[in-house]
PASEBA-1860 file (N, C-alpha, C; in nm, 3 decimals):
! residues 243
1> XXXXXXXX> -2.474/-0.843/0.608/-2.352/-0.915/0.565/-2.358/-1.058/0.628 ~ -2.364/-1.066/0.759/-2.361/-1.196/0.832/-2.476/-1.276/0.776 ~ -2.590/-1.214/0.739/-2.696/-1.295/0.689/-2.672/-1.384/0.569 ~ -2.564/-1.347/0.499/-2.522/-1.418/0.377/-2.437/-1.533/0.413 ~ -2.401/-1.557/0.530/-2.304/-1.667/0.568/-2.393/-1.786/0.616 ~ -2.379/-1.892/0.540/-2.441/-2.029/0.575/-2.335/-2.110/0.645 ~ -2.391/-2.173/0.761/-2.311/-2.277/0.829/-2.386/-2.402/0.780 ~ -2.299/-2.493/0.718/-2.349/-2.607/0.658/-2.298/-2.729/0.737
9> XXXXXXXX> -2.380/-2.811/0.791/-2.340/-2.935/0.865/-2.375/-3.050/0.791 ~ -2.284/-3.146/0.751/-2.308/-3.243/0.682/-2.305/-3.363/0.751 ~ -2.416/-3.449/0.741/-2.433/-3.587/0.803/-2.424/-3.594/0.952 ~ -2.470/-3.489/1.018/-2.460/-3.489/1.155/-2.540/-3.596/1.224 ~ -2.483/-3.666/1.318/-2.547/-3.796/1.363/-2.610/-3.766/1.524 ~ -2.576/-3.652/1.584/-2.634/-3.637/1.718/-2.702/-3.505/1.709 ~ -2.833/-3.502/1.745/-2.914/-3.376/1.752/-2.868/-3.282/1.842 ~ -2.807/-3.327/1.960/-2.745/-3.227/2.049/-2.629/-3.143/1.995
17> XXXXXXXX> -2.563/-3.206/1.904/-2.456/-3.130/1.827/-2.518/-3.016/1.740 ~ -2.629/-3.051/1.679/-2.686/-2.946/1.601/-2.743/-2.837/1.692 ~ -2.791/-2.865/1.806/-2.849/-2.766/1.903/-2.727/-2.674/1.953 ~ -2.619/-2.751/1.995/-2.508/-2.674/2.030/-2.438/-2.572/1.923 ~ -2.441/-2.632/1.806/-2.385/-2.548/1.692/-2.481/-2.441/1.663 ~ -2.609/-2.451/1.689/-2.694/-2.332/1.654/-2.671/-2.241/1.757 ~ -2.653/-2.276/1.885/-2.620/-2.191/1.992/-2.502/-2.095/1.964 ~ -2.386/-2.166/1.933/-2.271/-2.109/1.883/-2.286/-1.999/1.779
25> XXXXXXXX> -2.359/-2.043/1.671/-2.408/-1.957/1.563/-2.456/-1.821/1.610 ~ -2.571/-1.830/1.695/-2.634/-1.725/1.727/-2.561/-1.621/1.812 ~ -2.469/-1.677/1.903/-2.388/-1.597/1.982/-2.294/-1.508/1.885 ~ -2.256/-1.570/1.775/-2.166/-1.489/1.670/-2.249/-1.418/1.562 ~ -2.380/-1.410/1.584/-2.472/-1.338/1.489/-2.490/-1.398/1.355 ~ -2.471/-1.534/1.352/-2.506/-1.607/1.223/-2.638/-1.683/1.249 ~ -2.721/-1.683/1.142/-2.853/-1.733/1.144/-2.885/-1.831/1.046 ~ -2.799/-1.847/0.933/-2.838/-1.945/0.836/-2.783/-2.082/0.851
33> XXXXXXXX> -2.862/-2.168/0.898/-2.803/-2.308/0.925/-2.864/-2.398/0.808 ~ -2.775/-2.486/0.756/-2.820/-2.577/0.655/-2.775/-2.716/0.696 ~ -2.870/-2.815/0.692/-2.833/-2.948/0.728/-2.830/-3.030/0.603 ~ -2.722/-3.101/0.585/-2.709/-3.186/0.470/-2.721/-3.333/0.519 ~ -2.821/-3.395/0.466/-2.836/-3.532/0.497/-2.819/-3.565/0.639 ~ -2.900/-3.499/0.735/-2.873/-3.517/0.879/-2.914/-3.669/0.906 ~ -2.845/-3.728/1.006/-2.865/-3.866/1.044/-2.937/-3.879/1.178 ~ -3.013/-3.771/1.207/-3.085/-3.757/1.325/-3.193/-3.678/1.312
41> XXXXXXXX> -3.302/-3.682/1.410/-3.415/-3.591/1.403/-3.387/-3.465/1.483 ~ -3.464/-3.355/1.451/-3.433/-3.226/1.529/-3.538/-3.248/1.642 ~ -3.492/-3.318/1.764/-3.575/-3.357/1.867/-3.560/-3.247/1.981 ~ -3.615/-3.290/2.089/-3.614/-3.198/2.209/-3.475/-3.176/2.261 ~ -3.378/-3.269/2.240/-3.242/-3.253/2.284/-3.179/-3.135/2.202 ~ -3.207/-3.137/2.074/-3.147/-3.024/1.983/-3.180/-2.893/2.037 ~ -3.319/-2.886/2.074/-3.368/-2.743/2.114/-3.328/-2.707/2.262 ~ -3.308/-2.820/2.335/-3.264/-2.795/2.466/-3.115/-2.739/2.479
49> XXXXXXXX> -3.027/-2.809/2.392/-2.885/-2.754/2.380/-2.872/-2.639/2.301 ~ -2.979/-2.597/2.224/-2.979/-2.475/2.161/-2.967/-2.357/2.265 ~ -3.037/-2.381/2.366/-3.041/-2.283/2.480/-3.080/-2.132/2.428 ~ -3.193/-2.116/2.384/-3.222/-1.989/2.337/-3.205/-1.950/2.184 ~ -3.139/-2.056/2.134/-3.121/-2.033/1.975/-3.217/-2.136/1.899 ~ -3.333/-2.168/1.952/-3.423/-2.245/1.889/-3.464/-2.199/1.757 ~ -3.471/-2.072/1.740/-3.512/-2.005/1.607/-3.425/-2.047/1.486 ~ -3.298/-2.055/1.516/-3.187/-2.102/1.420/-3.225/-2.245/1.371
57> XXXXXXXX> -3.269/-2.333/1.454/-3.301/-2.469/1.421/-3.430/-2.458/1.348 ~ -3.539/-2.398/1.402/-3.667/-2.388/1.336/-3.651/-2.334/1.187 ~ -3.560/-2.248/1.163/-3.551/-2.197/1.023/-3.440/-2.259/0.942 ~ -3.386/-2.368/0.997/-3.276/-2.448/0.924/-3.337/-2.500/0.797 ~ -3.244/-2.511/0.692/-3.285/-2.556/0.560/-3.220/-2.705/0.571 ~ -3.308/-2.808/0.522/-3.249/-2.948/0.509/-3.248/-2.978/0.378 ~ -3.133/-3.034/0.323/-3.121/-3.071/0.190/-3.054/-3.218/0.189 ~ -3.057/-3.283/0.072/-3.001/-3.417/0.069/-2.856/-3.423/0.017
65> XXXXXXXX> -2.813/-3.318/-0.032/-2.677/-3.327/-0.108/-2.593/-3.184/-0.078 ~ -2.466/-3.197/-0.062/-2.380/-3.078/-0.037/-2.414/-2.985/-0.160 ~ -2.418/-3.047/-0.273/-2.429/-2.954/-0.404/-2.559/-2.861/-0.384 ~ -2.656/-2.909/-0.337/-2.787/-2.834/-0.315/-2.761/-2.724/-0.218 ~ -2.691/-2.737/-0.112/-2.644/-2.641/-0.012/-2.572/-2.536/-0.051 ~ -2.485/-2.552/-0.149/-2.374/-2.449/-0.188/-2.391/-2.403/-0.323 ~ -2.495/-2.450/-0.404/-2.508/-2.406/-0.540/-2.510/-2.262/-0.567 ~ -2.561/-2.187/-0.468/-2.568/-2.030/-0.499/-2.458/-1.958/-0.427
73> XXXXXXXX> -2.358/-2.023/-0.384/-2.237/-1.972/-0.308/-2.135/-1.933/-0.407 ~ -2.071/-1.814/-0.371/-1.945/-1.778/-0.448/-1.817/-1.811/-0.374 ~ -1.833/-1.835/-0.245/-1.719/-1.882/-0.174/-1.760/-1.992/-0.088 ~ -1.686/-2.103/-0.084/-1.715/-2.232/-0.007/-1.588/-2.264/0.061 ~ -1.601/-2.277/0.187/-1.480/-2.323/0.279/-1.519/-2.442/0.355 ~ -1.437/-2.540/0.351/-1.464/-2.665/0.427/-1.375/-2.688/0.539 ~ -1.416/-2.720/0.648/-1.336/-2.738/0.770/-1.269/-2.884/0.748 ~ -1.129/-2.887/0.773/-1.061/-3.001/0.741/-0.927/-3.003/0.829
81> XXXXXXXX> -0.891/-3.130/0.853/-0.750/-3.136/0.906/-0.659/-3.139/0.799 ~ -0.530/-3.087/0.806/-0.443/-3.094/0.694/-0.412/-3.235/0.641 ~ -0.417/-3.250/0.520/-0.412/-3.386/0.455/-0.289/-3.391/0.359 ~ -0.221/-3.504/0.364/-0.110/-3.517/0.265/-0.175/-3.577/0.140 ~ -0.281/-3.639/0.148/-0.353/-3.715/0.027/-0.424/-3.624/-0.056 ~ -0.472/-3.511/-0.001/-0.552/-3.423/-0.086/-0.499/-3.279/-0.057 ~ -0.416/-3.230/-0.147/-0.353/-3.095/-0.137/-0.459/-3.000/-0.191 ~ -0.482/-2.894/-0.112/-0.580/-2.791/-0.143/-0.538/-2.669/-0.076
89> XXXXXXXX> -0.582/-2.552/-0.138/-0.543/-2.423/-0.068/-0.604/-2.417/0.075 ~ -0.513/-2.393/0.175/-0.554/-2.394/0.315/-0.557/-2.259/0.362 ~ -0.650/-2.238/0.458/-0.661/-2.111/0.523/-0.647/-2.129/0.684 ~ -0.593/-2.036/0.750/-0.597/-2.030/0.897/-0.730/-1.974/0.920 ~ -0.793/-1.986/1.041/-0.926/-1.927/1.084/-0.938/-1.790/1.061 ~ -0.838/-1.720/1.091/-0.837/-1.565/1.077/-0.848/-1.531/0.917 ~ -0.777/-1.591/0.829/-0.788/-1.580/0.692/-0.912/-1.606/0.647 ~ -0.988/-1.721/0.699/-1.110/-1.762/0.656/-1.209/-1.657/0.690
97> XXXXXXXX> -1.194/-1.600/0.823/-1.298/-1.494/0.863/-1.289/-1.365/0.764 ~ -1.170/-1.331/0.724/-1.150/-1.217/0.645/-1.208/-1.222/0.510 ~ -1.184/-1.356/0.448/-1.228/-1.379/0.311/-1.383/-1.381/0.320 ~ -1.436/-1.448/0.418/-1.577/-1.462/0.440/-1.653/-1.322/0.444 ~ -1.592/-1.237/0.527/-1.648/-1.107/0.556/-1.648/-1.018/0.416 ~ -1.544/-1.044/0.339/-1.536/-0.970/0.212/-1.641/-1.027/0.113 ~ -1.644/-1.161/0.106/-1.734/-1.217/-0.001/-1.881/-1.206/0.043 ~ -1.910/-1.213/0.168/-2.049/-1.219/0.207/-2.106/-1.069/0.206
105> XXXXXXXX> -2.030/-0.971/0.185/-2.087/-0.829/0.155/-2.155/-0.828/0.040 ~ -2.140/-0.919/-0.054/-2.199/-0.913/-0.187/-2.278/-1.036/-0.225 ~ -2.247/-1.149/-0.174/-2.304/-1.278/-0.211/-2.316/-1.389/-0.093 ~ -2.363/-1.503/-0.124/-2.376/-1.615/-0.032/-2.236/-1.685/-0.011 ~ -2.220/-1.713/0.128/-2.103/-1.787/0.145/-2.120/-1.909/0.234 ~ -2.056/-2.026/0.204/-2.097/-2.149/0.289/-1.967/-2.186/0.363 ~ -1.974/-2.214/0.492/-1.875/-2.270/0.581/-1.924/-2.400/0.620 ~ -1.837/-2.506/0.578/-1.895/-2.643/0.587/-1.812/-2.729/0.686
113> XXXXXXXX> -1.904/-2.794/0.772/-1.856/-2.873/0.876/-1.889/-3.017/0.861 ~ -1.806/-3.119/0.884/-1.833/-3.263/0.836/-1.891/-3.338/0.963 ~ -1.893/-3.465/0.943/-1.948/-3.560/1.028/-1.863/-3.563/1.156 ~ -1.931/-3.597/1.282/-1.851/-3.594/1.406/-1.741/-3.682/1.408 ~ -1.739/-3.804/1.345/-1.628/-3.889/1.349/-1.542/-3.896/1.231 ~ -1.596/-3.873/1.123/-1.505/-3.884/0.992/-1.492/-3.758/0.915 ~ -1.556/-3.646/0.956/-1.549/-3.520/0.885/-1.599/-3.524/0.742 ~ -1.538/-3.456/0.649/-1.587/-3.435/0.522/-1.522/-3.543/0.422
121> XXXXXXXX> -1.581/-3.599/0.321/-1.503/-3.683/0.232/-1.424/-3.608/0.142 ~ -1.321/-3.672/0.075/-1.252/-3.608/-0.023/-1.337/-3.537/-0.134 ~ -1.443/-3.620/-0.173/-1.526/-3.563/-0.286/-1.598/-3.435/-0.228 ~ -1.639/-3.433/-0.113/-1.701/-3.301/-0.049/-1.597/-3.195/-0.048 ~ -1.476/-3.229/0.003/-1.365/-3.131/0.026/-1.327/-3.057/-0.116 ~ -1.359/-3.140/-0.214/-1.315/-3.102/-0.360/-1.408/-2.996/-0.416 ~ -1.530/-2.987/-0.353/-1.634/-2.885/-0.390/-1.607/-2.753/-0.319 ~ -1.503/-2.743/-0.242/-1.472/-2.618/-0.161/-1.360/-2.534/-0.243
129> XXXXXXXX> -1.369/-2.415/-0.227/-1.254/-2.330/-0.271/-1.129/-2.338/-0.187 ~ -1.161/-2.352/-0.066/-1.041/-2.353/0.033/-1.086/-2.454/0.150 ~ -0.973/-2.494/0.219/-1.004/-2.570/0.338/-0.951/-2.482/0.462 ~ -1.024/-2.486/0.569/-0.977/-2.423/0.687/-0.935/-2.522/0.803 ~ -0.826/-2.505/0.852/-0.785/-2.597/0.973/-0.770/-2.517/1.094 ~ -0.819/-2.553/1.194/-0.805/-2.476/1.331/-0.670/-2.545/1.387 ~ -0.573/-2.447/1.407/-0.439/-2.501/1.462/-0.445/-2.530/1.623 ~ -0.517/-2.642/1.645/-0.526/-2.692/1.796/-0.399/-2.753/1.835
137> XXXXXXXX> -0.395/-2.773/1.963/-0.280/-2.853/2.021/-0.260/-2.982/1.948 ~ -0.158/-3.014/1.880/-0.133/-3.136/1.816/-0.136/-3.247/1.906 ~ -0.101/-3.229/2.032/-0.107/-3.357/2.130/-0.251/-3.377/2.186 ~ -0.344/-3.276/2.167/-0.485/-3.304/2.194/-0.577/-3.201/2.113 ~ -0.598/-3.251/1.998/-0.666/-3.156/1.898/-0.810/-3.194/1.885 ~ -0.874/-3.256/1.979/-1.020/-3.306/1.971/-1.111/-3.179/1.990 ~ -1.171/-3.132/1.897/-1.274/-3.032/1.882/-1.409/-3.088/1.857 ~ -1.509/-3.063/1.938/-1.647/-3.110/1.902/-1.698/-3.011/1.794
145> XXXXXXXX> -1.813/-3.046/1.737/-1.868/-2.978/1.626/-1.903/-2.828/1.665 ~ -1.965/-2.811/1.790/-2.003/-2.665/1.816/-1.879/-2.584/1.844 ~ -1.777/-2.639/1.907/-1.650/-2.572/1.928/-1.586/-2.525/1.791 ~ -1.597/-2.601/1.689/-1.530/-2.578/1.563/-1.621/-2.464/1.508 ~ -1.756/-2.469/1.512/-1.851/-2.365/1.455/-1.810/-2.241/1.532 ~ -1.802/-2.249/1.661/-1.788/-2.127/1.742/-1.652/-2.052/1.706 ~ -1.549/-2.134/1.680/-1.418/-2.081/1.659/-1.409/-1.999/1.517 ~ -1.462/-2.070/1.417/-1.470/-2.010/1.286/-1.571/-1.887/1.277
153> XXXXXXXX> -1.688/-1.911/1.355/-1.782/-1.805/1.374/-1.730/-1.687/1.429 ~ -1.644/-1.696/1.525/-1.575/-1.583/1.597/-1.485/-1.505/1.498 ~ -1.419/-1.569/1.427/-1.330/-1.504/1.331/-1.407/-1.420/1.226 ~ -1.512/-1.482/1.175/-1.603/-1.431/1.082/-1.659/-1.294/1.143 ~ -1.711/-1.308/1.276/-1.759/-1.188/1.320/-1.666/-1.082/1.348 ~ -1.542/-1.120/1.398/-1.442/-1.003/1.418/-1.399/-0.941/1.282 ~ -1.387/-1.014/1.185/-1.344/-0.956/1.056/-1.469/-0.877/1.010 ~ -1.590/-0.911/1.018/-1.710/-0.830/0.986/-1.714/-0.697/1.057
161> XXXXXXXX> -1.684/-0.704/1.199/-1.690/-0.587/1.272/-1.577/-0.484/1.240 ~ -1.460/-0.550/1.215/-1.343/-0.461/1.164/-1.381/-0.394/1.044 ~ -1.446/-0.463/0.943/-1.476/-0.390/0.817/-1.573/-0.286/0.845 ~ -1.672/-0.292/0.928/-1.777/-0.202/0.963/-1.703/-0.087/1.030 ~ -1.598/-0.116/1.122/-1.543/0.000/1.195/-1.448/0.089/1.100 ~ -1.378/0.023/1.011/-1.293/0.092/0.921/-1.356/0.142/0.793 ~ -1.482/0.104/0.788/-1.552/0.136/0.654/-1.477/0.085/0.548 ~ -1.406/-0.035/0.543/-1.323/-0.085/0.446/-1.379/-0.118/0.323
169> XXXXXXXX> -1.310/-0.072/0.212/-1.357/-0.109/0.087/-1.251/-0.183/0.009 ~ -1.269/-0.294/-0.050/-1.158/-0.367/-0.117/-1.173/-0.342/-0.269 ~ -1.187/-0.221/-0.299/-1.173/-0.177/-0.439/-1.299/-0.205/-0.530 ~ -1.276/-0.212/-0.654/-1.396/-0.239/-0.747/-1.467/-0.367/-0.710 ~ -1.588/-0.361/-0.750/-1.673/-0.481/-0.727/-1.640/-0.592/-0.806 ~ -1.617/-0.716/-0.747/-1.577/-0.827/-0.818/-1.679/-0.932/-0.819 ~ -1.733/-0.981/-0.928/-1.845/-1.077/-0.927/-1.780/-1.216/-0.948 ~ -1.807/-1.300/-0.862/-1.759/-1.455/-0.866/-1.869/-1.542/-0.908
177> XXXXXXXX> -1.836/-1.644/-0.971/-1.950/-1.742/-1.015/-1.992/-1.822/-0.906 ~ -2.118/-1.857/-0.909/-2.180/-1.949/-0.808/-2.122/-2.083/-0.826 ~ -2.134/-2.162/-0.723/-2.077/-2.300/-0.729/-2.137/-2.386/-0.835 ~ -2.250/-2.369/-0.856/-2.319/-2.455/-0.980/-2.272/-2.412/-1.099 ~ -2.242/-2.281/-1.121/-2.164/-2.246/-1.256/-2.024/-2.304/-1.259 ~ -1.954/-2.307/-1.144/-1.818/-2.366/-1.161/-1.838/-2.514/-1.187 ~ -1.942/-2.588/-1.135/-1.948/-2.724/-1.159/-1.982/-2.748/-1.316 ~ -2.064/-2.664/-1.369/-2.089/-2.673/-1.518/-1.965/-2.657/-1.591
185> XXXXXXXX> -1.878/-2.561/-1.551/-1.743/-2.531/-1.614/-1.657/-2.660/-1.608 ~ -1.653/-2.735/-1.492/-1.574/-2.840/-1.463/-1.616/-2.948/-1.563 ~ -1.758/-2.964/-1.568/-1.810/-3.078/-1.653/-1.765/-3.055/-1.804 ~ -1.788/-2.920/-1.852/-1.745/-2.887/-1.975/-1.593/-2.919/-2.009 ~ -1.515/-2.870/-1.909/-1.372/-2.879/-1.932/-1.344/-3.039/-1.948 ~ -1.404/-3.118/-1.860/-1.375/-3.261/-1.853/-1.423/-3.334/-1.987 ~ -1.526/-3.279/-2.039/-1.584/-3.337/-2.165/-1.486/-3.299/-2.285 ~ -1.438/-3.181/-2.275/-1.358/-3.138/-2.405/-1.209/-3.198/-2.390
193> XXXXXXXX> -1.167/-3.220/-2.268/-1.033/-3.284/-2.250/-1.046/-3.452/-2.283 ~ -1.163/-3.491/-2.256/-1.188/-3.642/-2.291/-1.194/-3.653/-2.448 ~ -1.287/-3.558/-2.499/-1.298/-3.566/-2.648/-1.173/-3.547/-2.730 ~ -1.085/-3.473/-2.675/-0.950/-3.438/-2.731/-0.854/-3.537/-2.695 ~ -0.888/-3.636/-2.622/-0.793/-3.738/-2.562/-0.669/-3.692/-2.489 ~ -0.699/-3.564/-2.430/-0.598/-3.523/-2.327/-0.603/-3.613/-2.199 ~ -0.723/-3.649/-2.170/-0.737/-3.738/-2.050/-0.811/-3.859/-2.101 ~ -0.791/-3.973/-2.022/-0.864/-4.098/-2.055/-0.997/-4.094/-1.997
201> XXXXXXXX> -1.095/-4.139/-2.067/-1.233/-4.151/-2.007/-1.240/-4.250/-1.892 ~ -1.154/-4.342/-1.898/-1.148/-4.450/-1.784/-1.092/-4.396/-1.662 ~ -0.990/-4.306/-1.670/-0.922/-4.252/-1.551/-0.915/-4.100/-1.559 ~ -1.025/-4.022/-1.548/-1.010/-3.887/-1.562/-0.965/-3.803/-1.424 ~ -0.982/-3.889/-1.311/-0.976/-3.830/-1.185/-0.855/-3.743/-1.154 ~ -0.762/-3.812/-1.168/-0.616/-3.737/-1.124/-0.604/-3.605/-1.184 ~ -0.616/-3.595/-1.310/-0.589/-3.462/-1.375/-0.698/-3.368/-1.347 ~ -0.841/-3.420/-1.342/-0.942/-3.335/-1.319/-0.914/-3.271/-1.174
209> XXXXXXXX> -0.880/-3.353/-1.078/-0.854/-3.308/-0.931/-0.754/-3.194/-0.939 ~ -0.649/-3.213/-1.013/-0.543/-3.114/-1.017/-0.598/-2.984/-1.076 ~ -0.678/-3.000/-1.184/-0.725/-2.883/-1.244/-0.826/-2.814/-1.154 ~ -0.909/-2.889/-1.078/-1.003/-2.828/-0.982/-0.917/-2.744/-0.875 ~ -0.810/-2.804/-0.830/-0.729/-2.734/-0.736/-0.677/-2.605/-0.792 ~ -0.629/-2.607/-0.925/-0.574/-2.490/-0.982/-0.683/-2.376/-0.993 ~ -0.793/-2.417/-1.034/-0.897/-2.292/-1.054/-0.958/-2.270/-0.915 ~ -0.948/-2.361/-0.825/-0.992/-2.316/-0.691/-0.904/-2.210/-0.627
217> XXXXXXXX> -0.769/-2.234/-0.651/-0.675/-2.132/-0.615/-0.669/-2.016/-0.682 ~ -0.722/-2.016/-0.822/-0.704/-1.887/-0.890/-0.850/-1.813/-0.876 ~ -0.939/-1.887/-0.838/-1.082/-1.799/-0.814/-1.118/-1.729/-0.928 ~ -1.154/-1.780/-1.053/-1.183/-1.696/-1.168/-1.311/-1.606/-1.143 ~ -1.312/-1.484/-1.193/-1.431/-1.405/-1.185/-1.538/-1.463/-1.286 ~ -1.651/-1.408/-1.280/-1.767/-1.450/-1.376/-1.722/-1.423/-1.515 ~ -1.659/-1.305/-1.545/-1.617/-1.278/-1.670/-1.515/-1.365/-1.729 ~ -1.416/-1.398/-1.639/-1.309/-1.496/-1.671/-1.355/-1.635/-1.690
225> XXXXXXXX> -1.456/-1.678/-1.615/-1.516/-1.813/-1.640/-1.579/-1.817/-1.778 ~ -1.648/-1.702/-1.809/-1.721/-1.703/-1.944/-1.623/-1.712/-2.052 ~ -1.503/-1.649/-2.032/-1.399/-1.658/-2.142/-1.357/-1.810/-2.150 ~ -1.334/-1.862/-2.033/-1.287/-2.017/-2.034/-1.390/-2.096/-2.113 ~ -1.514/-2.076/-2.064/-1.629/-2.153/-2.139/-1.631/-2.130/-2.298 ~ -1.602/-2.000/-2.332/-1.592/-1.974/-2.458/-1.476/-2.044/-2.539 ~ -1.366/-2.047/-2.480/-1.246/-2.123/-2.530/-1.301/-2.277/-2.549 ~ -1.353/-2.330/-2.455/-1.389/-2.471/-2.455/-1.490/-2.497/-2.579
233> XXXXXXXX> -1.580/-2.398/-2.588/-1.679/-2.410/-2.699/-1.608/-2.399/-2.848 ~ -1.513/-2.306/-2.836/-1.443/-2.286/-2.957/-1.362/-2.410/-3.007 ~ -1.296/-2.482/-2.895/-1.217/-2.606/-2.936/-1.329/-2.710/-2.988 ~ -1.449/-2.717/-2.910/-1.542/-2.825/-2.958/-1.587/-2.802/-3.101 ~ -1.603/-2.673/-3.150/-1.650/-2.640/-3.282/-1.539/-2.685/-3.380 ~ -1.415/-2.648/-3.345/-1.295/-2.677/-3.434/-1.268/-2.830/-3.456 ~ -1.291/-2.900/-3.330/-1.261/-3.050/-3.351/-1.387/-3.124/-3.437 ~ -1.516/-3.064/-3.413/-1.624/-3.110/-3.483/-1.610/-3.088/-3.628
241> XXX> -1.557/-2.973/-3.672/-1.540/-2.937/-3.809/-1.437/-3.032/-3.881 ~ -1.340/-3.068/-3.802/-1.238/-3.154/-3.846/-1.298/-3.307/-3.886 ~ -1.389/-3.343/-3.781/-1.445/-3.468/-3.805/-1.531/-3.474/-3.931
END
């Protein structure tokens, strides 16, 4: 189950932070490290601070975009401070651990951590189903990258161990679409809404952001997403016939 959990680090600028994050991962039984557009080399400092978790770094996957890292994932959670400018479904770390443990029993899950100074961009955060916020002391909420990975990793491990202990079953098997399938749906939806003049081609952003948030909150299953794609195709055929 834990083998299906990816820790995704985006734009990391210090190799030591990658090493420390790898150590935090291994302590919690996590092994899949994905580096998105790292701004540093995996040098001696990275392996030194990994302190016995060098295998996690050696087996790390390096990609150029976040989309490449999460395309096969059915659950994507981005680490973020609470924001008033980008409203999105928020999770506490414990909720994040529980959802990750359930989803990773059947498919790939990505937990995303942003740049040391600036975190994740709004565009990157919009590719997530949820955001997770660590409720640190508001007077001193400074967490380094490895601390954040350790905190979330701990909650994932505890939730995983609890499921094993209780032999917990969450009912009938539910299949969720992969991220790349969701992105194709959003592209299809935007095209149909533009073609039918529901949204303006010049300014599609605001409406599409709200619709992305709606579907992220709803988390449609594969069958449901297929129905929605069918509805969009039907609308396209009907509008084409009228033309």
